[in-house]
N, CA, C, O and the ligand as a Tripos MOL2 file, in Angstrom:
@<TRIPOS>MOLECULE
protein
  269   267    68     0     0
PROTEIN
NO_CHARGES

@<TRIPOS>ATOM
      1 N         138.0760  117.4890   70.4540 N.3       1 MET1
      2 CA        138.0390  117.9760   69.0710 C.3       1 MET1
      3 C         139.0010  119.1460   68.9020 C.2       1 MET1
      4 O         139.0030  120.0710   69.7150 O.2       1 MET1
      5 N         139.7920  119.1110   67.8830 N.am      2 PRO2
      6 CA        140.7610  120.2070   67.6960 C.3       2 PRO2
      7 C         140.0890  121.4950   67.2450 C.2       2 PRO2
      8 O         139.0700  121.4810   66.5540 O.2       2 PRO2
      9 N         140.6730  122.5780   67.6450 N.am      3 THR3
     10 CA        140.1670  123.8860   67.2450 C.3       3 THR3
     11 C         141.0600  124.4620   66.1580 C.2       3 THR3
     12 O         142.2760  124.5660   66.3220 O.2       3 THR3
     13 N         140.4480  124.8290   65.0630 N.am      4 TYR4
     14 CA        141.1950  125.3970   63.9560 C.3       4 TYR4
     15 C         140.9890  126.9030   63.8900 C.2       4 TYR4
     16 O         139.9310  127.4420   64.2150 O.2       4 TYR4
     17 N         142.0350  127.5300   63.4630 N.am      5 HIS5
     18 CA        142.0330  128.9820   63.3850 C.3       5 HIS5
     19 C         141.9630  129.3830   61.9120 C.2       5 HIS5
     20 O         142.7780  128.9530   61.0950 O.2       5 HIS5
     21 N         140.9850  130.2050   61.5970 N.am      6 TYR6
     22 CA        140.8030  130.6360   60.2130 C.3       6 TYR6
     23 C         140.8550  132.1530   60.1270 C.2       6 TYR6
     24 O         140.5830  132.8730   61.0870 O.2       6 TYR6
     25 N         141.2160  132.6030   58.9340 N.am      7 ARG7
     26 CA        141.1800  134.0400   58.6890 C.3       7 ARG7
     27 C         140.7710  134.2870   57.2480 C.2       7 ARG7
     28 O         141.2330  133.6220   56.3210 O.2       7 ARG7
     29 N         139.9030  135.2520   57.0910 N.am      8 CYS8
     30 CA        139.4330  135.6030   55.7580 C.3       8 CYS8
     31 C         140.3920  136.6120   55.1360 C.2       8 CYS8
     32 O         140.7200  137.6370   55.7320 O.2       8 CYS8
     33 N         140.8250  136.2970   53.9380 N.am      9 LYS9
     34 CA        141.7450  137.2020   53.2570 C.3       9 LYS9
     35 C         141.0130  138.3730   52.6290 C.2       9 LYS9
     36 O         141.6210  139.3740   52.2500 O.2       9 LYS9
     37 N         139.7170  138.2340   52.5250 N.am     10 SER10
     38 CA        138.9320  139.2870   51.8940 C.3      10 SER10
     39 C         138.6100  140.4130   52.8650 C.2      10 SER10
     40 O         138.8580  141.5850   52.5840 O.2      10 SER10
     41 N         138.0480  140.0320   54.0260 N.am     11 CYS11
     42 CA        137.6200  141.0680   54.9640 C.3      11 CYS11
     43 C         138.4420  141.0550   56.2500 C.2      11 CYS11
     44 O         138.2970  141.9350   57.0990 O.2      11 CYS11
     45 N         139.3070  140.0510   56.3830 N.am     12 GLY12
     46 CA        140.1540  140.0030   57.5650 C.3      12 GLY12
     47 C         139.4810  139.4030   58.7830 C.2      12 GLY12
     48 O         140.0120  139.4720   59.8920 O.2      12 GLY12
     49 N         138.3210  138.8190   58.5800 N.am     13 TYR13
     50 CA        137.5950  138.2080   59.6890 C.3      13 TYR13
     51 C         138.3900  137.0290   60.2480 C.2      13 TYR13
     52 O         138.8790  136.1720   59.5130 O.2      13 TYR13
     53 N         138.4970  137.0210   61.5640 N.am     14 ASP14
     54 CA        139.3430  136.0560   62.2480 C.3      14 ASP14
     55 C         138.4560  135.2230   63.1680 C.2      14 ASP14
     56 O         137.7410  135.7680   64.0080 O.2      14 ASP14
     57 N         138.5050  133.9080   63.0070 N.am     15 PHE15
     58 CA        137.6220  133.0790   63.8300 C.3      15 PHE15
     59 C         138.2090  131.6960   64.0170 C.2      15 PHE15
     60 O         139.1040  131.2660   63.2880 O.2      15 PHE15
     61 N         137.6790  131.0170   65.0140 N.am     16 THR16
     62 CA        138.1040  129.6520   65.2830 C.3      16 THR16
     63 C         136.9070  128.7230   65.1610 C.2      16 THR16
     64 O         135.7630  129.1220   65.3810 O.2      16 THR16
     65 N         137.1930  127.4860   64.8080 N.am     17 GLU17
     66 CA        136.1090  126.5300   64.6120 C.3      17 GLU17
     67 C         136.5580  125.1680   65.1210 C.2      17 GLU17
     68 O         137.6570  124.7060   64.8170 O.2      17 GLU17
     69 N         135.6970  124.5400   65.8940 N.am     18 GLN18
     70 CA        135.9910  123.1990   66.3630 C.3      18 GLN18
     71 C         135.5340  122.2050   65.3120 C.2      18 GLN18
     72 O         134.3530  122.1370   64.9740 O.2      18 GLN18
     73 N         136.4820  121.4400   64.8030 N.am     19 GLN19
     74 CA        136.1630  120.4750   63.7650 C.3      19 GLN19
     75 C         136.8930  119.1740   64.0360 C.2      19 GLN19
     76 O         137.9480  119.1430   64.6690 O.2      19 GLN19
     77 N         136.3120  118.1220   63.5450 N.am     20 SER20
     78 CA        137.0010  116.8440   63.6270 C.3      20 SER20
     79 C         137.9280  116.7200   62.4200 C.2      20 SER20
     80 O         137.8750  117.5220   61.4870 O.2      20 SER20
     81 N         138.7670  115.7100   62.4640 N.am     21 PHE21
     82 CA        139.7460  115.5500   61.3990 C.3      21 PHE21
     83 C         139.0900  115.2140   60.0650 C.2      21 PHE21
     84 O         139.6600  115.4570   59.0000 O.2      21 PHE21
     85 N         137.9010  114.6610   60.1370 N.am     22 GLU22
     86 CA        137.2360  114.2540   58.8960 C.3      22 GLU22
     87 C         136.5300  115.4260   58.2250 C.2      22 GLU22
     88 O         136.2180  115.3750   57.0350 O.2      22 GLU22
     89 N         136.2830  116.4750   58.9920 N.am     23 ASP23
     90 CA        135.5540  117.6090   58.4280 C.3      23 ASP23
     91 C         136.3810  118.3400   57.3890 C.2      23 ASP23
     92 O         137.6030  118.4500   57.4950 O.2      23 ASP23
     93 N         135.6870  118.8300   56.3930 N.am     24 ASP24
     94 CA        136.3540  119.6480   55.3870 C.3      24 ASP24
     95 C         136.7110  121.0020   55.9740 C.2      24 ASP24
     96 O         135.9560  121.5490   56.7790 O.2      24 ASP24
     97 N         137.8310  121.5350   55.5870 N.am     25 PRO25
     98 CA        138.2010  122.8610   56.0760 C.3      25 PRO25
     99 C         137.2590  123.9350   55.5420 C.2      25 PRO25
    100 O         136.7310  123.8380   54.4350 O.2      25 PRO25
    101 N         137.0730  124.9410   56.3520 N.am     26 ILE26
    102 CA        136.1710  126.0180   55.9590 C.3      26 ILE26
    103 C         136.8560  126.9010   54.9210 C.2      26 ILE26
    104 O         138.0150  127.2840   55.0740 O.2      26 ILE26
    105 N         136.1280  127.2070   53.8840 N.am     27 THR27
    106 CA        136.6860  128.0640   52.8390 C.3      27 THR27
    107 C         135.8650  129.3310   52.6410 C.2      27 THR27
    108 O         136.3670  130.3380   52.1420 O.2      27 THR27
    109 N         134.6130  129.2700   53.0340 N.am     28 VAL28
    110 CA        133.7390  130.4270   52.8420 C.3      28 VAL28
    111 C         133.6380  131.2130   54.1420 C.2      28 VAL28
    112 O         133.3850  130.6540   55.2090 O.2      28 VAL28
    113 N         133.8360  132.4900   54.0300 N.am     29 CYS29
    114 CA        133.8040  133.3580   55.1970 C.3      29 CYS29
    115 C         132.3740  133.5560   55.6880 C.2      29 CYS29
    116 O         131.4960  133.9320   54.9120 O.2      29 CYS29
    117 N         132.1400  133.3040   56.9730 N.am     30 PRO30
    118 CA        130.8010  133.5210   57.5190 C.3      30 PRO30
    119 C         130.4560  134.9950   57.6460 C.2      30 PRO30
    120 O         129.2970  135.3510   57.8590 O.2      30 PRO30
    121 N         131.4460  135.8370   57.5180 N.am     31 GLN31
    122 CA        131.2390  137.2720   57.6770 C.3      31 GLN31
    123 C         130.8520  137.9330   56.3650 C.2      31 GLN31
    124 O         129.8600  138.6580   56.2930 O.2      31 GLN31
    125 N         131.6420  137.6800   55.3280 N.am     32 CYS32
    126 CA        131.4160  138.3860   54.0660 C.3      32 CYS32
    127 C         130.9710  137.4500   52.9460 C.2      32 CYS32
    128 O         130.5620  137.9070   51.8790 O.2      32 CYS32
    129 N         131.0510  136.1300   53.1860 N.am     33 GLY33
    130 CA        130.5500  135.1850   52.2010 C.3      33 GLY33
    131 C         131.5200  134.8730   51.0780 C.2      33 GLY33
    132 O         131.1860  134.1260   50.1580 O.2      33 GLY33
    133 N         132.7160  135.4370   51.1410 N.am     34 GLN34
    134 CA        133.7080  135.1940   50.1110 C.3      34 GLN34
    135 C         134.4810  133.9090   50.4140 C.2      34 GLN34
    136 O         134.7120  133.5710   51.5760 O.2      34 GLN34
    137 N         134.8670  133.2170   49.3840 N.am     35 ALA35
    138 CA        135.6560  131.9960   49.5590 C.3      35 ALA35
    139 C         137.1320  132.3550   49.6490 C.2      35 ALA35
    140 O         137.9500  131.9510   48.8220 O.2      35 ALA35
    141 N         137.4400  133.1240   50.6790 N.am     36 GLN36
    142 CA        138.8080  133.6140   50.8510 C.3      36 GLN36
    143 C         139.3660  133.2070   52.2040 C.2      36 GLN36
    144 O         140.3310  133.7980   52.6890 O.2      36 GLN36
    145 N         138.7650  132.2080   52.8050 N.am     37 VAL37
    146 CA        139.1820  131.8060   54.1420 C.3      37 VAL37
    147 C         140.3590  130.8390   54.0510 C.2      37 VAL37
    148 O         140.3340  129.8570   53.3080 O.2      37 VAL37
    149 N         141.3720  131.1480   54.8200 N.am     38 ARG38
    150 CA        142.5440  130.2780   54.8790 C.3      38 ARG38
    151 C         142.7730  129.8410   56.3160 C.2      38 ARG38
    152 O         142.4930  130.5760   57.2630 O.2      38 ARG38
    153 N         143.2790  128.6550   56.4510 N.am     39 LYS39
    154 CA        143.5780  128.1430   57.7760 C.3      39 LYS39
    155 C         144.8400  128.7960   58.3120 C.2      39 LYS39
    156 O         145.8320  128.9410   57.5970 O.2      39 LYS39
    157 N         144.7900  129.1810   59.5550 N.am     40 VAL40
    158 CA        145.9390  129.8330   60.1870 C.3      40 VAL40
    159 C         146.6090  128.8360   61.1140 C.2      40 VAL40
    160 O         145.9790  128.2630   62.0030 O.2      40 VAL40
    161 N         147.8870  128.6440   60.8900 N.am     41 PHE41
    162 CA        148.6320  127.7480   61.7450 C.3      41 PHE41
    163 C         149.4100  128.5610   62.7620 C.2      41 PHE41
    164 O         150.4430  129.1570   62.4560 O.2      41 PHE41
    165 N         148.8970  128.5680   63.9600 N.am     42 SER42
    166 CA        149.5560  129.3310   65.0070 C.3      42 SER42
    167 C         150.1060  128.3810   66.0530 C.2      42 SER42
    168 O         149.4780  127.3770   66.3910 O.2      42 SER42
    169 N         151.2650  128.7020   66.5530 N.am     43 ALA43
    170 CA        151.9150  127.8560   67.5460 C.3      43 ALA43
    171 C         151.2100  127.9700   68.8900 C.2      43 ALA43
    172 O         151.2660  127.0630   69.7190 O.2      43 ALA43
    173 N         150.5600  129.0780   69.0810 N.am     44 VAL44
    174 CA        149.9270  129.3380   70.3610 C.3      44 VAL44
    175 C         148.5580  128.6710   70.4010 C.2      44 VAL44
    176 O         147.7560  128.8110   69.4770 O.2      44 VAL44
    177 N         148.3120  127.9660   71.4520 N.am     45 SER45
    178 CA        147.0090  127.3540   71.6370 C.3      45 SER45
    179 C         145.9820  128.4220   71.9740 C.2      45 SER45
    180 O         146.2650  129.3600   72.7200 O.2      45 SER45
    181 N         144.8110  128.2720   71.4270 N.am     46 ILE46
    182 CA        143.7930  129.2980   71.5980 C.3      46 ILE46
    183 C         142.8460  128.9340   72.7420 C.2      46 ILE46
    184 O         141.9040  129.6640   73.0520 O.2      46 ILE46
    185 N         143.1240  127.7870   73.3570 N.am     47 GLU47
    186 CA        142.2490  127.3650   74.4460 C.3      47 GLU47
    187 C         142.3550  128.3220   75.6230 C.2      47 GLU47
    188 O         143.4160  128.8760   75.9130 O.2      47 GLU47
    189 N         141.2400  128.4940   76.2780 N.am     48 PHE48
    190 CA        141.2280  129.3600   77.4430 C.3      48 PHE48
    191 C         141.6720  128.5750   78.6680 C.2      48 PHE48
    192 O         141.0760  127.5610   79.0330 O.2      48 PHE48
    193 N         142.7070  129.0590   79.2760 N.am     49 LYS49
    194 CA        143.2060  128.4100   80.4750 C.3      49 LYS49
    195 C         142.4350  128.9090   81.6940 C.2      49 LYS49
    196 O         141.8720  130.0040   81.7020 O.2      49 LYS49
    197 N         142.4330  128.0780   82.7030 N.am     50 GLY50
    198 CA        141.7180  128.4460   83.9070 C.3      50 GLY50
    199 C         142.4410  129.5140   84.6960 C.2      50 GLY50
    200 O         141.8110  130.3380   85.3590 O.2      50 GLY50
    201 N         143.7720  129.5030   84.6290 N.am     51 HIS51
    202 CA        144.5340  130.4570   85.4210 C.3      51 HIS51
    203 C         144.4810  131.8500   84.8080 C.2      51 HIS51
    204 O         144.3570  132.0140   83.5940 O.2      51 HIS51
    205 N         144.5760  132.8110   85.6500 N.am     52 GLY52
    206 CA        144.6670  134.1890   85.1870 C.3      52 GLY52
    207 C         143.3170  134.7830   84.8370 C.2      52 GLY52
    208 O         143.2260  135.9190   84.3710 O.2      52 GLY52
    209 N         142.2840  134.0150   85.0640 N.am     53 PHE53
    210 CA        140.9710  134.5450   84.7460 C.3      53 PHE53
    211 C         140.3530  135.1580   85.9970 C.2      53 PHE53
    212 O         140.1040  134.4800   86.9930 O.2      53 PHE53
    213 N         140.1250  136.4170   85.9130 N.am     54 TYR54
    214 CA        139.5020  137.0810   87.0410 C.3      54 TYR54
    215 C         138.5790  138.1710   86.5130 C.2      54 TYR54
    216 O         138.6660  138.5830   85.3560 O.2      54 TYR54
    217 N         137.7240  138.6090   87.3620 N.am     55 ARG55
    218 CA        136.8100  139.6560   86.9380 C.3      55 ARG55
    219 C         136.8830  140.8210   87.9160 C.2      55 ARG55
    220 O         137.0000  140.6570   89.1310 O.2      55 ARG55
    221 N         136.8110  141.9560   87.3410 N.am     56 THR56
    222 CA        136.8130  143.1440   88.1810 C.3      56 THR56
    223 C         135.3780  143.4940   88.5210 C.2      56 THR56
    224 O         134.5810  143.8790   87.6650 O.2      56 THR56
    225 N         135.0860  143.3490   89.7730 N.am     57 ASP57
    226 CA        133.7200  143.5870   90.2110 C.3      57 ASP57
    227 C         133.5840  145.0360   90.6610 C.2      57 ASP57
    228 O         134.1220  145.4470   91.6900 O.2      57 ASP57
    229 N         132.8740  145.7670   89.8860 N.am     58 SER58
    230 CA        132.6760  147.1640   90.2440 C.3      58 SER58
    231 C         131.4430  147.2800   91.1340 C.2      58 SER58
    232 O         130.3050  147.3280   90.6650 O.2      58 SER58
    233 N         131.7100  147.3210   92.4010 N.am     59 SER59
    234 CA        130.5930  147.3890   93.3390 C.3      59 SER59
    235 C         129.9330  148.7650   93.2660 C.2      59 SER59
    236 O         130.5880  149.8070   93.2800 O.2      59 SER59
    237 N         128.6570  148.7150   93.1910 N.am     60 SER60
    238 CA        127.9200  149.9630   93.0840 C.3      60 SER60
    239 C         127.9430  150.6920   94.4230 C.2      60 SER60
    240 O         127.5240  150.1610   95.4520 O.2      60 SER60
    241 N         128.4190  151.8570   94.3810 N.am     61 SER61
    242 CA        128.5040  152.6410   95.6170 C.3      61 SER61
    243 C         127.1880  153.3780   95.8600 C.2      61 SER61
    244 O         126.7440  154.2010   95.0610 O.2      61 SER61
    245 N         126.6090  153.0540   96.9620 N.am     62 SER62
    246 CA        125.3400  153.7080   97.2910 C.3      62 SER62
    247 C         125.6500  154.9740   98.0730 C.2      62 SER62
    248 O         125.7950  154.9660   99.2960 O.2      62 SER62
    249 N         125.7420  156.0250   97.3450 N.am     63 SER63
    250 CA        126.0720  157.2960   97.9800 C.3      63 SER63
    251 C         124.7950  158.0670   98.3050 C.2      63 SER63
    252 O         124.1280  158.6130   97.4270 O.2      63 SER63
    253 N         124.4910  158.0890   99.5560 N.am     64 LYS64
    254 CA        123.2950  158.8180   99.9820 C.3      64 LYS64
    255 C         123.7050  160.0910  100.7180 C.2      64 LYS64
    256 O         124.3890  160.0530  101.7410 O.2      64 LYS64
    257 N         123.2850  161.1590  100.1880 N.am     65 SER65
    258 CA        123.6030  162.4190  100.8350 C.3      65 SER65
    259 C         122.4000  162.8840  101.6560 C.2      65 SER65
    260 O         121.5340  163.6220  101.1870 O.2      65 SER65
    261 N         122.3940  162.4280  102.8660 N.am     66 SER66
    262 CA        121.2810  162.8090  103.7240 C.3      66 SER66
    263 C         121.7370  163.9490  104.6620 C.2      66 SER66
    264 O         122.8490  163.9700  105.1890 O.2      66 SER66
    265 N         120.8370  164.8460  104.8200 N.am     67 ASP67
    266 CA        121.2170  165.9790  105.6560 C.3      67 ASP67
    267 C         120.2570  166.2100  106.8070 C.2      67 ASP67
    268 O         120.4520  167.1330  107.5970 O.2      67 ASP67
    269 ZN        135.3960  137.6460   54.9490 Zn       68 ZN68
@<TRIPOS>BOND
     1     1     2 1
     2     2     3 1
     3     3     4 2
     4     3     5 am
     5     5     6 1
     6     6     7 1
     7     7     8 2
     8     7     9 am
     9     9    10 1
    10    10    11 1
    11    11    12 2
    12    11    13 am
    13    13    14 1
    14    14    15 1
    15    15    16 2
    16    15    17 am
    17    17    18 1
    18    18    19 1
    19    19    20 2
    20    19    21 am
    21    21    22 1
    22    22    23 1
    23    23    24 2
    24    23    25 am
    25    25    26 1
    26    26    27 1
    27    27    28 2
    28    27    29 am
    29    29    30 1
    30    30    31 1
    31    31    32 2
    32    31    33 am
    33    33    34 1
    34    34    35 1
    35    35    36 2
    36    35    37 am
    37    37    38 1
    38    38    39 1
    39    39    40 2
    40    39    41 am
    41    41    42 1
    42    42    43 1
    43    43    44 2
    44    43    45 am
    45    45    46 1
    46    46    47 1
    47    47    48 2
    48    47    49 am
    49    49    50 1
    50    50    51 1
    51    51    52 2
    52    51    53 am
    53    53    54 1
    54    54    55 1
    55    55    56 2
    56    55    57 am
    57    57    58 1
    58    58    59 1
    59    59    60 2
    60    59    61 am
    61    61    62 1
    62    62    63 1
    63    63    64 2
    64    63    65 am
    65    65    66 1
    66    66    67 1
    67    67    68 2
    68    67    69 am
    69    69    70 1
    70    70    71 1
    71    71    72 2
    72    71    73 am
    73    73    74 1
    74    74    75 1
    75    75    76 2
    76    75    77 am
    77    77    78 1
    78    78    79 1
    79    79    80 2
    80    79    81 am
    81    81    82 1
    82    82    83 1
    83    83    84 2
    84    83    85 am
    85    85    86 1
    86    86    87 1
    87    87    88 2
    88    87    89 am
    89    89    90 1
    90    90    91 1
    91    91    92 2
    92    91    93 am
    93    93    94 1
    94    94    95 1
    95    95    96 2
    96    95    97 am
    97    97    98 1
    98    98    99 1
    99    99   100 2
   100    99   101 am
   101   101   102 1
   102   102   103 1
   103   103   104 2
   104   103   105 am
   105   105   106 1
   106   106   107 1
   107   107   108 2
   108   107   109 am
   109   109   110 1
   110   110   111 1
   111   111   112 2
   112   111   113 am
   113   113   114 1
   114   114   115 1
   115   115   116 2
   116   115   117 am
   117   117   118 1
   118   118   119 1
   119   119   120 2
   120   119   121 am
   121   121   122 1
   122   122   123 1
   123   123   124 2
   124   123   125 am
   125   125   126 1
   126   126   127 1
   127   127   128 2
   128   127   129 am
   129   129   130 1
   130   130   131 1
   131   131   132 2
   132   131   133 am
   133   133   134 1
   134   134   135 1
   135   135   136 2
   136   135   137 am
   137   137   138 1
   138   138   139 1
   139   139   140 2
   140   139   141 am
   141   141   142 1
   142   142   143 1
   143   143   144 2
   144   143   145 am
   145   145   146 1
   146   146   147 1
   147   147   148 2
   148   147   149 am
   149   149   150 1
   150   150   151 1
   151   151   152 2
   152   151   153 am
   153   153   154 1
   154   154   155 1
   155   155   156 2
   156   155   157 am
   157   157   158 1
   158   158   159 1
   159   159   160 2
   160   159   161 am
   161   161   162 1
   162   162   163 1
   163   163   164 2
   164   163   165 am
   165   165   166 1
   166   166   167 1
   167   167   168 2
   168   167   169 am
   169   169   170 1
   170   170   171 1
   171   171   172 2
   172   171   173 am
   173   173   174 1
   174   174   175 1
   175   175   176 2
   176   175   177 am
   177   177   178 1
   178   178   179 1
   179   179   180 2
   180   179   181 am
   181   181   182 1
   182   182   183 1
   183   183   184 2
   184   183   185 am
   185   185   186 1
   186   186   187 1
   187   187   188 2
   188   187   189 am
   189   189   190 1
   190   190   191 1
   191   191   192 2
   192   191   193 am
   193   193   194 1
   194   194   195 1
   195   195   196 2
   196   195   197 am
   197   197   198 1
   198   198   199 1
   199   199   200 2
   200   199   201 am
   201   201   202 1
   202   202   203 1
   203   203   204 2
   204   203   205 am
   205   205   206 1
   206   206   207 1
   207   207   208 2
   208   207   209 am
   209   209   210 1
   210   210   211 1
   211   211   212 2
   212   211   213 am
   213   213   214 1
   214   214   215 1
   215   215   216 2
   216   215   217 am
   217   217   218 1
   218   218   219 1
   219   219   220 2
   220   219   221 am
   221   221   222 1
   222   222   223 1
   223   223   224 2
   224   223   225 am
   225   225   226 1
   226   226   227 1
   227   227   228 2
   228   227   229 am
   229   229   230 1
   230   230   231 1
   231   231   232 2
   232   231   233 am
   233   233   234 1
   234   234   235 1
   235   235   236 2
   236   235   237 am
   237   237   238 1
   238   238   239 1
   239   239   240 2
   240   239   241 am
   241   241   242 1
   242   242   243 1
   243   243   244 2
   244   243   245 am
   245   245   246 1
   246   246   247 1
   247   247   248 2
   248   247   249 am
   249   249   250 1
   250   250   251 1
   251   251   252 2
   252   251   253 am
   253   253   254 1
   254   254   255 1
   255   255   256 2
   256   255   257 am
   257   257   258 1
   258   258   259 1
   259   259   260 2
   260   259   261 am
   261   261   262 1
   262   262   263 1
   263   263   264 2
   264   263   265 am
   265   265   266 1
   266   266   267 1
   267   267   268 2
@<TRIPOS>SUBSTRUCTURE
     1 MET1         2 RESIDUE 1 A MET
     2 PRO2         6 RESIDUE 1 A PRO
     3 THR3        10 RESIDUE 1 A THR
     4 TYR4        14 RESIDUE 1 A TYR
     5 HIS5        18 RESIDUE 1 A HIS
     6 TYR6        22 RESIDUE 1 A TYR
     7 ARG7        26 RESIDUE 1 A ARG
     8 CYS8        30 RESIDUE 1 A CYS
     9 LYS9        34 RESIDUE 1 A LYS
    10 SER10       38 RESIDUE 1 A SER
    11 CYS11       42 RESIDUE 1 A CYS
    12 GLY12       46 RESIDUE 1 A GLY
    13 TYR13       50 RESIDUE 1 A TYR
    14 ASP14       54 RESIDUE 1 A ASP
    15 PHE15       58 RESIDUE 1 A PHE
    16 THR16       62 RESIDUE 1 A THR
    17 GLU17       66 RESIDUE 1 A GLU
    18 GLN18       70 RESIDUE 1 A GLN
    19 GLN19       74 RESIDUE 1 A GLN
    20 SER20       78 RESIDUE 1 A SER
    21 PHE21       82 RESIDUE 1 A PHE
    22 GLU22       86 RESIDUE 1 A GLU
    23 ASP23       90 RESIDUE 1 A ASP
    24 ASP24       94 RESIDUE 1 A ASP
    25 PRO25       98 RESIDUE 1 A PRO
    26 ILE26      102 RESIDUE 1 A ILE
    27 THR27      106 RESIDUE 1 A THR
    28 VAL28      110 RESIDUE 1 A VAL
    29 CYS29      114 RESIDUE 1 A CYS
    30 PRO30      118 RESIDUE 1 A PRO
    31 GLN31      122 RESIDUE 1 A GLN
    32 CYS32      126 RESIDUE 1 A CYS
    33 GLY33      130 RESIDUE 1 A GLY
    34 GLN34      134 RESIDUE 1 A GLN
    35 ALA35      138 RESIDUE 1 A ALA
    36 GLN36      142 RESIDUE 1 A GLN
    37 VAL37      146 RESIDUE 1 A VAL
    38 ARG38      150 RESIDUE 1 A ARG
    39 LYS39      154 RESIDUE 1 A LYS
    40 VAL40      158 RESIDUE 1 A VAL
    41 PHE41      162 RESIDUE 1 A PHE
    42 SER42      166 RESIDUE 1 A SER
    43 ALA43      170 RESIDUE 1 A ALA
    44 VAL44      174 RESIDUE 1 A VAL
    45 SER45      178 RESIDUE 1 A SER
    46 ILE46      182 RESIDUE 1 A ILE
    47 GLU47      186 RESIDUE 1 A GLU
    48 PHE48      190 RESIDUE 1 A PHE
    49 LYS49      194 RESIDUE 1 A LYS
    50 GLY50      198 RESIDUE 1 A GLY
    51 HIS51      202 RESIDUE 1 A HIS
    52 GLY52      206 RESIDUE 1 A GLY
    53 PHE53      210 RESIDUE 1 A PHE
    54 TYR54      214 RESIDUE 1 A TYR
    55 ARG55      218 RESIDUE 1 A ARG
    56 THR56      222 RESIDUE 1 A THR
    57 ASP57      226 RESIDUE 1 A ASP
    58 SER58      230 RESIDUE 1 A SER
    59 SER59      234 RESIDUE 1 A SER
    60 SER60      238 RESIDUE 1 A SER
    61 SER61      242 RESIDUE 1 A SER
    62 SER62      246 RESIDUE 1 A SER
    63 SER63      250 RESIDUE 1 A SER
    64 LYS64      254 RESIDUE 1 A LYS
    65 SER65      258 RESIDUE 1 A SER
    66 SER66      262 RESIDUE 1 A SER
    67 ASP67      266 RESIDUE 1 A ASP
    68 ZN68       269 GROUP 0 **** ****
């Protein structure tokens, strides 16, 4: 299913929605409720790629000051 990119012209809310080709485009903003949503045509795919995804694991340092 293709992912469409929308942006609200009223509040600037930016979101993506997975829709089929038969679905009507979203016009009402889920954020502010205004019918100011326009479809954004971006060349860049918004899909998350597997590469480059890493997490910084902040290991908890158990600092015991024993005397
Ligand atoms: Zn809005």
